[in-house]
N, C-alpha and C positions, 0 to 999 in steps of 0.2 A: 636472602631475597626479602624484600619488603612485602608484607602481606596485610590485608585487612581482615583476614579470616577470624582472628581472635578479638576483633573489635566489633561492638554492636554497630549495625548499619546506622547511618545518620540521615536525617531529613534535612530540611532547609536550615542553613546556618543560623545559629542563634535561637532556634526554636526548641521548646521542651518536647520530650516524648509525648505523643498525643494519647494520654491516658488520665482520666479524671482521678484526683486525689493521689496522684503518683502511685497507682497500683502496681507499676512496674518495679518500684524500688522499696515499697513498704515491706516489713517482715511478712512472711507467707501466712502466719497465723492471723495477722490483722486483715490481710487480703481476703482470707476465707470468711472471716467474720463480716467484713463489709459487704461481701457478695452473697452472704447467706447460703453458702454451700454446705453440704453434709456428706458423710461417707457413702450414702446411697445416691448421691447426685441430686439434681433437681427433679421435682415431680413434673409429669408431662403438662399438667395444668399451669404450673408456675413457668415452665419453659415457653408455653404459648403466650402467656401474659407478658413475659419479657421480650418475646419476639415482636409483639405489637408495640412495646415501649421503645426498643432499641432499633427495630427494623432488621431486614435481612443482613446476613453476614456476607456482604459483597460490596464492591465499590459501585456507588450509585452512578448510573449513566443518565445524562441529561436527555430526557425524551420529549419530543415535540408532540403536542396534541394532534391526533390523526385528522380531526376535522380542520384544525388550523393549517396543517400541512397540505391538505387537499385544497383549501381555499387559497393558499399561497400560489397555486398554479394559475389563478385568475388575476394575479398582481404583477405588474411590470409593463414595460413599454409595448411589447408585442401583444400580450393579452389585452391591454388597454385599446389597442387599435382594432382588435377583433371585436371587442365589446362596443366600440364606437360604431363599427359597421352594423352590429345587431340593432343598436339604437336608431341609426339612420334608416335601416330597412323598415323598422316599425313606423318611424315618422313618415316615410314615403309610402307606407302601406304596401310594400313589396313583400307579401307574406311568404311566398316560396323562398325568396332570398333569405328572409328572416329565419325561416326554419332550418335551411341548409347551413347557414353561417353559425347559427346557435349550436347545431349538431357538431360542427367542426370545433367550436370552442370547447364544448363539453368533452368531445373525444380526445382533444389534446390534453386536457387536464386529467382525464381518467387514465389514459395510457401512461402518461408521465408518472402519475401517482402510483399506479399499479406496479410499474417496473421497479421503482425505487422501494416500494413496499416489499416486493418479492426478494430484492437483494437484502433487505433488512431481515426477512424471515430466514434467509440462508445463513446469515451470521448467527442468528438466534439458535438455529438448529445445531450449528457447529458448537456453540457454547454449551448447549444442553448435553451433547455427546461427550464433551470434555469435562463436565462438572465433576468435582471430586466429592467423595463421601467422607464422613467422619465417624469414628468409633466413640460413642457418647454413653455415659451412664445416666439413665433416667429411671426413676422409681426402683432403684436397686438393681436394674438389669442393663446389660450392655446392648445398645441398639446402633443401627447404621443409617441415620438420616443424611440428607444432603447437607454439605458443609454450610450452605446458605442459611440453614435453620439453627445454627449455633447461637447461643446467647451468653453474655457475661454470667459467670457462676457455674457454667457447665464443666463437668469433669470429663476430660477426653483421654484416650489412650493413643500415645504416639509409638508407632512401631517401625521397624526397618522398612524403608522405602516410602513411608507416608509423607505426604505434603502437609506441613503444619497448617491447619485450616484457619487459625485465628491467633492473635497475640495471647500468650498464656505463660503462666509461671509453673516451672517444673516442681512436682511433688516428690515425695520420698522415693528413692530408687537409685540405680546405678547411673553414672553419667552417660550422656549420649553424644554422638558426633553429628553435626549438622552441615549440610551443603547449603550455603547462603548465596550461591552464584546468581540465583534469580533476583536477589536483592542488591548485592554489591558488585556482581560481575566477577568475583573472586572464586576460582575453582577449587581451592584448597579448603579442607574441612575446618570447622570450629567446634570446640568441645564445650558442652554446657552440662551443669550439674544441678542437683536439687536446689530450689530457690531461685535459680536464674530465670531470666525472661527469654522466651523464644518467640520469633516473629513469623507472622503469616507469610507463606510462600517459601519458607525454608524446607529442605528435604532431609528426613532422618536417614543418615548413612550407616549408623551403628548404634545399637542399643534399643531399649524399650522402656518406657516410663509413662506414668500418668501425669497429666497437667491440668491446671485450673485456668479456664478462659477468663481473661479480664477485659478484653477489648475486641470488638468485632467491627467489620465493615469500615466505614469512614473514620472510626475512632481508633483504628490501629495505628501503630507507630508510623506507618507510611501513608496514613490517611492524608496528611498535609501535602505530601508529595503528589498524591493522586489528585488533590484539589488544583494543582497547577494545570492539569488537563483541561479543566473547565475554563481557564483563563486564556488558553491558546485558541484563537479564532482566526481562520484564514478564509479569504474569498478566492475561489478557484479561478484560474486563468480561463477556463471554459465559460464560467458565468460572465466574466468580463468581456470575453469575445462575443458572446450572444448579445449582450447589452450594446456593444459597439455596433454590431451589425443592425440591430433593431433601431438604434438611434439614427444611424446613417439613412436607413430607409424611411423612417418617420420624418426626418428633416426634409428629405427629398420630396416626399409626398406632400408635406405641408406647403412647400414652395410652389409645387405644380398646382395644387388645389387652389392656392391663393391667386395664382396667375389666371386660372380658368374662371374662378368665381368673379374676379375683378373684371375680366373680359366679358363675362356673361352679363354682369350688371351694366356694363357700358353698352352692350348690345341690346339691353332691355329684355333679356330672356326671363321667363317666369321663375320665381323662386323655387317652385317645386321641381322644375327641370334642372336647375343648378344643384338642388339637393340630391336629385337622382344621380347626377354625374359625380357629386362628391362621394356618394355611396359606392358607385362603380370604381372610381379611382382609389378609394380607400381599400376596397376589397382587393384590387389589383396590387396595391402596395404592401399588403400584409403577407409576410412569410408565414402563412397559416400553419403549415405543418413543421416549421423549422424546429421548435422545441421538441415536438414529438419525434421527428426523424432522428435528431441528435440523441435523445434519451433512449430510443429503441436501439440505435447503433451501439450505444454504450452498454445497454442491457444484454444485447446479443454477444457483445465482447466479453461481458462478465461471465456469461455461460461458457464461452470458449476458455477463459482463464481458469474457471473452476475445473475444467478437464485437465488443465496443466497444474493442478494442485494449488491454485491461488484463489481463495474465496474473497470476492469484492464486497465490502460492507458499505462503501460510499461510491456511487456510480462515477462522480466527477473525478475520482482517483485514477480512473483509466486514462483520461486525458492528461492529468498531471503526470502520471508515470511516463508517458511518451516524451515529456520534456525534461525529465530528471537528468541533470548533468553532474550532480554530486550525490553519492550514496554513502551515508555514514553507517558503517556496518559494525555491530557489536561483535567483539572478538569471540567470547566464550560461547560455543555452541553454534555459531554462524560461520566464522572463519576457521574455528577449531572444533574438535570432536567432543569437547567438554569431558575428557577423561585423561587422567595422567598416564604417561608412558615413560619407560626408561630410555635414557639416552646412552651414549657410549661411556662406560664406567672408567673411573680412575683407580688403578690397582697399585698396591704397594708390594715391594719385595718380589717374591716368586709367585704371588697369587695371580691366577688367571681370571679373565673376565667372567667365565662360566662359574668358577669357584666363588667369586665374589657375589654374583647374582644368586647362586644356590644358597649361600649363607644368609643373604638378605631374605630369600624366600622362606627359609626355615624359621626366620623370626617374624613371619607374617601368618595371618590366619584368614582364609577365604570366607569362613562363616560369618565374620564380622562385617563383611561387605564394605570394609574401609577402603577409601579411594587409593591411598598410598599402598596398602597391602596388596590390593588387586593389581596395581601398576607393577610392583616388584614381582609378584607371581607371574604376571603376564610377560615379564622379561626373560623367563626361562626358555632357552632354546630347545631343551628336551623336557617335554611335559611329564615324562615318567621319572624324572630325576629325583623326585621327593619320595617315591615309593619305598626305597630301602630304609628310610628313616622313620622313627617313631617319636612323636612329640609327647614327652611325659609331663611337661608343665609349660604353660604359656601365660605370660604377663602382658596384657594389652597396653597400648599407649595411654599415658595419662599426662595432663598438662604440667604436672610437677616434675616428674622424672624425664619427660620428653623422649621416651624411647620404649621399644618393645623388647621383650626377652623371652627366649625359649630354651628349655632344657631338652636335649635331643639324644636319643639312643640310636647309634649307627648300626649297620648290618653286621659289623664285627662285634657287637655287644658293648662297645665302649661308649661312654657318655661324655657329651660336651655341651657347651652353651654358646648361643649366638645372640647378638643384639643388633638392633638398628635404630637410628634416631638422629637428632640434631648433631652435626659434626662436632661442635664444641663439647657436647655432653659425652660423646663416644671417645673423644680425645682425652677427656678428663679421666676416663676409666682405664685407658690403655697404658700398659707398662712401657710400650715403645713410643709413647707420645713425643718425648723430647727429640728422638731421632727423626721422626716423620712430620713433626708439626709444621715446619716451613713449607714442605711439599704439599701437605694437605691444605694449609691455608691458601696457598697459591691456586690449587685446584678448585677450592670452593669459591675463591674470588673470580676465577675464570668462568666457572659455571654461572655465578651471579651476574657477571657482565653480559652473559649470553641469555640471561633470563631463566636459568634453570634453578630449581630448588635442589639442595644437596642433602644426601642422607649418608651418614657414616655407618659402616658395618664392621663389627669386631667379633672375634671368636676366642673362647677359653676352653682348653682341653681339661676335662675332669674338674678339679678344684684349682687349676692353675690360673695364671694371670691372663687378663684380657690382652689381645693383640689386634691392633687396628689393621684390617685387611684392605680397605680402600673406601672410595666414595662413589655413591650412585647418584647420577643426575636425573631429575624428574621434569618432564615437560608435558604440556597439553598439546598434542600434535595437531597440525592443520588438517582440515578435511581434504580428502583425496582430490576432490574437484575444485578446491578453493583457488589454487594458483592459476589454473587454466581459465576459470571463470572470471577472475580478476583481469587477466589478459584480454579475454573476450570483451569485457565491459569497457576496457580502455579503447579497444578498436571501435566500439560503438559510441565513443565520446562521453563515457560515464566514468568519472573519477571516484574511486572507492577510497574512503578514509576510515581507518580503524578507530573505533571508539571503545575503550576498555577501562575497567576499574583496576586492572592489574598495574604492577610497578612498571616504571619507565623501561627498565632493562628487558623485561619480558616482552613488552610491546615492540621494542626495537628489534629484538631477535625474531619475533614472529613476522614482522613486516619484511625483514630481510629474507626469511624463508619463502614468503609468498610473493616476493618480487614487487613489493608495494613502494619501496623507497624507505629510507631510514630517518626522514625528517619528522620525528615524533615529538609533539609538544607535551610538557607536563601541564595538565589542566589546572593545577593549583596556581599557575602563573597567570591564568585567565580570570576574568571577572565572572559575574553571574548575570541573570536576566535583568537586573536593575542597573547594570553597568553599561555605560556608553564607551565602547572600546575606541582607542586612538586609531588613527589610520594605519600606523605601523603594526599594531597588534592585530587589527582586522586583516591586514595583508598576510600576516604570518599564519592566521587561521585558514585563509584561502589556500595558501601554499603548502600547508602541512599535509603529510601523508597519513597522520593519525594523531590520536590523543590518548595519553595514559593517565592513570589515577583520577578517573573521571567520576563525578558524582552527579545526581539528578540535575542540579542547577546548572552544572557545566554543559550537559548534553543539550538542554533547552537553549542555553546561551549560544552554543556553537551553531545550532540550526538557525537561530535568530540572526546572528551576524552574517552567515552565508546568504540567507534570504535577502537581507538588506543590501547586499552587494550583488544582487541580480541573479543569484543561482536558484534553480529549482531543485529542492533538496529532498532526497529520500532518506529514510531512517529505518534501520532494522532493530528489533529488540524483543525480549521475551519476559522481562521482569517488571515489577512495579516501578522500579527506578527508571525504566525506559518510557513509561506512559506519557509524561509531559512532552518529551521530544517527539514521540510518535504522533501525538496530536498536533503539535506545532508544525511538523514537517509537511511539505506539500503532499508527500505520499509516504505514510507510515506503514511498515510491514511488521506484523506480529509473527515471529518465526514459529516453526513447529514446536509444540509443547509450551507455548507462551501462557502467562498468567491471565486471569480474567481481566485485570486492569489493562494489560498491554493489548489484549484483543479488543477491548472496548474503545481504546484510544486509536487503534490502527485503522487505516483505510483498507488494507488488504491483509488477510490472515492466510499464512502459508501452512499447508498441511503436510508438506514434505520438507525435510531438512536441507540446509545448505543454501548457497547463493545461486546455484544454477537455475533453480525455479524462478528466481527474480529476473534473471536474464531472459528466460523464455517469456516471462510476463511483459518485460520491456519491449521485446520484439513484437508480441501480439498487440500491445497497446499502441505501438507506432503504426501498425496496420490500421487499427481502429481510428487513430487520429487522421490518417490519410483519407479514410472514408468520410469523416466529418468535415474535413477541409474541402474535399471535392464537392460535398453537398452545399456547403456554405457559399462557395464560388458560384455554383449552379443557381442557387436560390436568389442571390443578389443579381446575377446577370439576367435572370428571367424577369425579376421584378422591374429592373431598369428597362428591359425590352418592352414590356407591356405598358409601363408608365409613360415612357417617352413617345412610343408610337401613338397611344391614345391621345395624349396631350397635344402633340403636334398635329394629329389629324383633326382635332376639334378646333384648335387655334387657327390653323392654316385653311382647312377645307370646310370648317363648320359641320363636321360629319362624325357621328358616333360610330367608330369602326366595330365595336362589340356591344351587344346588349348585356344587361346585368346577369341574365341567366347564363349567357355564354361564359362570362367571367367566373361564375360559380362552378360551372361544369369543368372549365379549364383547371381551376384549383383542385377540384375533387379528383379528376383523373390523373393530372400530373403529379400532385403532391402525394396522392394515395399510392401510386406506383413507385415513387421514389423511395418509399420505405425499404424497398428491396436492396438499396445501396448498402444496407447494414450487412449484407452477405456477400458483397462484391469481392473479387480478387484484386488485391493491391500489392504494392511493394513497400517494404520498410527501408529506411535509409540509415546508414551508420553515423548518425548524428542526432542529438536531441531535437525533438519537434516542439516548436512554439507557434502560437498564433501570430503570424506576421500579417497584421491587418493591412499594412501598406501593400503587400503583395496580393492578399486576398481581394481587397477592394479594387486594386489596380487591374488585375486580370478580369475580374467580374465586370468592371466598368468598360474595358475594351470590348468584351463579348457583348455587353449590354448596349453598346453604341453601334456595333456592326448589325445587330438584330433589326433595329428600326429601318436601317438602309435597305435590308433585304425585304422587309415588310412593305415599305413604300414602293419598292420595285414591283412587287406582286399587285399592290393596290393600283398602280398605274396600268398594269396589264389588264386587270379585271375591269377597271372603269373605262379606260380609253381604247383598249384593243378588243376585249371580249364584250364590252358594252353590257355588263351585268347590272341588274337593278340593285338598289341599295340593300334589300334584305339578303339577296344572294351574295352580294359583295361582303356583307358582314359574316356570312357563313364561311366564305373563302378565307377571310382574315382569321376567323376563329381556328380553322383547320391549320393554317400556316403557323400560327402561334403555338398550337398544340404539338404539331410534328417537329417544328424547329426547336421547340423547347426541350423535347425529349432527346433529340439528337445532340443538344448541347451537353448533356450529361456525359456523353462519350468523349467530349473534349475536356471537360473539367476534371475527369477522373484520372488523367495522366498529364505529366509535365512534358512528355515527348509526344510524338505523333499519336493520333487517336487509336491506331491499331497496335501500339507498342505493348500493351498489357491486355490479355484476353479477358473480357468481362465474364462474370459468373453467369451460369445459365439462368439463374433465378432473376437476375436483373434484365437479361434479354427477354425472358418470358413476360415479365411485368411491363416492360416498355412496349413490346409488340402487342401484348394483350390490350393495354389501354388505348394504344393508337388504332387498333382494329375497331374498338368501340367508338373512338372519336371519328374515324373514317365512316363507319356505318351511320352515325348520327348525321354527319355532313351530307352523305349521299341521300339518305331517305328522310331526313328531317326529324322523325320520331316526335312530332308535335313540339319539340323544343326549339328548332331552328328551321329556316327556309331550306328545302332540299337543294343540293348543289348538283347532283348527278355524278356519274362515274368519270365522265370526260374531264371536267374541271377538277375533280378530286385527284385524278391521276396527274394533272398538270401541277397541282400544288405539291404533291409528293416529289416529283422530279425536280421542281424549282427549289424546294427546301433542301434536298440532298445536295444539289449543285452548290448552293450557298454554304452548306456544311463543309464541303471540300475546300471552298475558298477561305472560310473562316479559320480552319485549323492552322495554316501557315501564319496567319495573323496572330493567333494565340502563341505560337512558338516564338515569334518575333517579340511579343510583349514580355515573355519570360526572359528572353535574352537581355532585354533592356532593363527590366525591373529587378531581376535576380540572376545576374550572369554567373556568379560563383555557384549558386545552387543548381543551375542548369548543368554546369560543368560536372557537378558531382552525381548527376542523375544516372550515368552508366554503372555506377557502383551499387545501385539499388538491387535488392534481392527480391525477385518477384515471388508472391505467394502462389501456390498451385491452385488450379480451379477447384471449386467446391466438389468434394467427393473423390479427388485424386490425391494419392499419397504424396507426401512431401518429397520422397525420393524419386518420384516419377517426373519425366519432363512435362512442363505445363503446356 
C-alpha cells in the first residue's frame, strides 16, 4: 500500500520548510548552540523574553477591533436609511421621533454586536477547554505550562499519547512512533529517531524522548499552510440577501419620495411639510428591525445547535449550512474510526485464522500502544488466548528490520519464536518461501487493490527454520453510523465527497463500503489554487465521489472549483492541513478533537464525533433558514403595504393617513413582537435552501399590493360611510395597518394554507400581546392618537380578519405561479414539533 507515513508532511509545493537558518536539517549540536539551550533548559526569565520576541505558540487568528466591529453595524444601506431618518427628525424638530428612531438604531447595533460577540466567546471557551499542556524543562525543573507558552530553545518531554506541541528536533533516546494523521491524513504510524524533526500536531504513539523546540506558532513547518487561511475570504449568501432586500426597499422609497416631493413642489406646499413627509415615508420604508431579527434568529439557532454538539463560531454559517449541497468529508476520523482493525486473514497450509491471529498477537505488545500491535491484539476472538504463553523476549518494530519478533514459552514448556512485519521481509526469512511466494504475492496484491495493508506472520519452533503462516490485512474501519448518515444526506440533497490523503486503493475501497460510489480521483492529477481548471476537469471534480492522495493545496482548490460552479460547499477536517479549505468553504466543520488551526478556520466546531451530528445541524439550520425567509417576506410585504398606501393617499386624496408618531409606534410594536419568530415552529425540506430573491420579492410584492386595496376599502368606509373626522380616520388606518400587518406573518410563515403548521406559543403570545396594546391605544388614545372607541375598533378587527382570509388563497396562487416545483415538494416537508413538545410526540 502506498503510504505517506514515513515521509515528512509537505507544505505548499516549492516552498522550503518554514524554519529560519534551516534549523530542521542542521546537525543537532549546531541547533543547540544557535538556540542557546542548556541541559537545565531555559531560565524562566529567558523564556518570557523569548515569548515576547516570538509570540505565543499558536496559529494567529485575524481578530477585528471590537470598536470597529461595533461601528460596522452602523454602515450599510439599511443603517444609512435609519440614520437618514434620524437626521430628518432633527431637521424637522420632531424630537420624540428623533429619540425613538435613534433608540431603534442603537438597539439594532447593540443586539447584533452582542449576539455575535457571545458566539465568539463560545468558541473561545471551547478552545480553552481543549488547550494542550506541555512538559518543559525550565531552570533545571520539569514544569507543565500551556503549550502556547513554548519558545524556541525549550527542552520538552514527549511521552506516549502526547500531542507534539511545536516543531522540534529529537534529542538522545530511543526512537518513537508518531501518528501524523492530523497533518497528512495518513492513519499509519511514522518512526522518528534522535536528530529527526517532529512536527506540531503529531501524536506520540510509542516511546518517550526529549526534544528541542526550534519553531513555534506561525514559524512551524505548517505555518505557510495556515497562512492560506487568511487568503480565503467569502461573502455569505445571507449578507448578499440582506443587501438585495435593503436595496430593493431603498430604490422603491426613493422613487416614491421623488414623486411626492415633485408633486408637493408643484402644488406649492411648504418645504417643511415636504420634509415632514419625507421623514414619515423614510421611516415607513426602513426595515428597522430586519438585521436584528435575522441576527437574533441565527443566535437562537446557534444555541439550539450547541445542544446538538455543534458550536457555531460564525453566525452566518447557520444560513450557509442550510444551503450546503456538497459536503467534502475528511476520511480519517470522520468517515472512519481512525484506528486500524484486522480484516479476514489469508492462511497458508493447515493454519487456521485463529492460529494465524494468535501468532501475530504473540508478536505484538500492548504496552507500546502501537497502532498495528493494538489492531492485531484486537483481532483475537478469545481474549484469554494469550494467558498460557510467556513472552521471554520481545524485539519491537524498527524501520531497518521492518518486523517485530517475540520468543515465547508455551504451556507445555516448549519455546518457539513468532514474527510479524512487511510481507516481503517475512518471505525472505521463511524456508517455505519458494512454495508459497506466488500465493502470498497474489494475496498481498488483492489486499492492496482493496486498500488494505498486509502483514506477514511466521513461526519457528525452537531453533528451527521460519515458516510463513499467512498474511493479516489491516484497515481503518468506517464509523458505525457513517453509511446510514451518508444515505440520509443523499435524501436531503447533500452529496458527500470523500477527501483523504490516503492512497487511491484505500479511498476506493472505503467509498465502496460506505456506498458512496467508486469514482475517486487522484488529487495529483488536479491543479492547485493558482490553476484555472479546464471545463472537463472541473466537471470531473463535480462528478467525483471523492479524492485520494490529497494535500492542503488540493483541498483548497477542490472547494474553490466547486464554489465557482455554483455549489454551496461544506468541508470537514481536523488537522492543520484542513484549515485553508475549512476557511474557504461556505461552511467549515472542525470535527471532534480538531487542532487549534482547524477550529480557528472553521465556522462550526463539532464536539461529538462522526457525520451524524452534521446532519442534525443541517436539519436545524434549514428550520432556521425558513424562519429568516418568512420574516424577509413579511418585512418586505409590510413595507410595500405602508409605502404604497401612504403615497397613493397623499397623491390622490391629498391626505396624510398616518402621523409620524403612528409610524414609529407601528414599527416599535410590530417589529418588536416579530423577534419571537426566532422561536417559531417550522418545517425543514429535503433539499438545500438558498435565497431565491425572485420568489421572496415576488410573494412579498403580491401581499404588499393586496394590502393597500384592503386599506383603501376601510378608508372608504371610514370616510364616506361612517363619516369619521380626519384624526379618527388616521387612528382607524393605524389600527388596520397594525392588525393586518401581524396577521400577514401567519401567511408568510407557511407555503401552504396559513393553518398548515401550528405557530409556536411564544409567537402567538407576542402577536396578541402587541395587538392588545395597539387596540387599547386606538380605543383610548393614550395621548398618542385620537381615540377611536370600541365600536369602530371592533369593525377594524373583523374587516382585517376577513381580508386575511381572502388574501391567503391569493398567496397560494402566487406560489403556484412563481414556484410550481417547490410547491409540489411541500407535502414532503417534515414539521418541527411545537416548542416544549418532544419530537416523538404529535405536533
